[in-house]
C-alpha positions, 0 to 999 in steps of 0.5 A: 408383427411388432418391431421387437418380433421382427428384430428377434427374427432377424437375429435368429436368421443371422445366427443361422446364416453364420452357422451355415457358413462355419459348417461349409468352411469346415467341410471345405478345409477337410476336403482340401486336407484330404486332397493334399495328403500325403504331403509331398516331400522332395527329400524323399524323392526316388528315381526308378527305371523299369518297364510298363507291365500294366496300365489301368484307370482307377475310378473307385476305391483307392487313389483315382486316376491313371496307374502304371505297374512298372517292373523294376529290378526290385519288383513291381511298383504301382505308379500314380500319374494323376487323375485327369484325362491329360495323364491318360495312357492315350494322352501320354502315348504310353504302352505296355512293354515300354521302358520308362524312368520316373521320379516321385515319392512313395506314399501309403494310400489305403495301406498300399505303397504307391509312387506319386510320379512327379516326372515321367521320362519315355524314350522320346518325351519328358512329362512334368506331372507334379510340381516340387510341392506335389501339386498337379500340373494343370496342362500339357504344354511343350517345353524346350521345342528346340531340343531333340527331346520334347518336354510336356507338362501333364495335369492330375 
């Protein structure tokens, strides 16, 4: 091979590598936009009080993770706790018939109204599931151990 052929081959390979990296970055940006939508807005937060009617884990279509159907004075609301094992009903000690208080933001996911829970309060514990930006909290850690009510953070 001549040096001109080697030079052309290196240019073509370099262009191919650059094209692949641009494509990969575009895919990463698209998937991160999907994960962050809808944008959490503290000014749209609501607080609800109700009783757990049903606990389910969705793994297919829709917002994956742990969901509660909570009966309130205004009707039944679908509550999304998160998508990690740390926020499963078993990990949080939740059961049907239990009274809960929730703080979160209503969102429309696949044409369904869902409350994205940021704070879950039971009779004995307070769980912080998302931060003020709506980003899932990644661990379950006790907070305020000196208080009579235990606080834990939960991951999504």
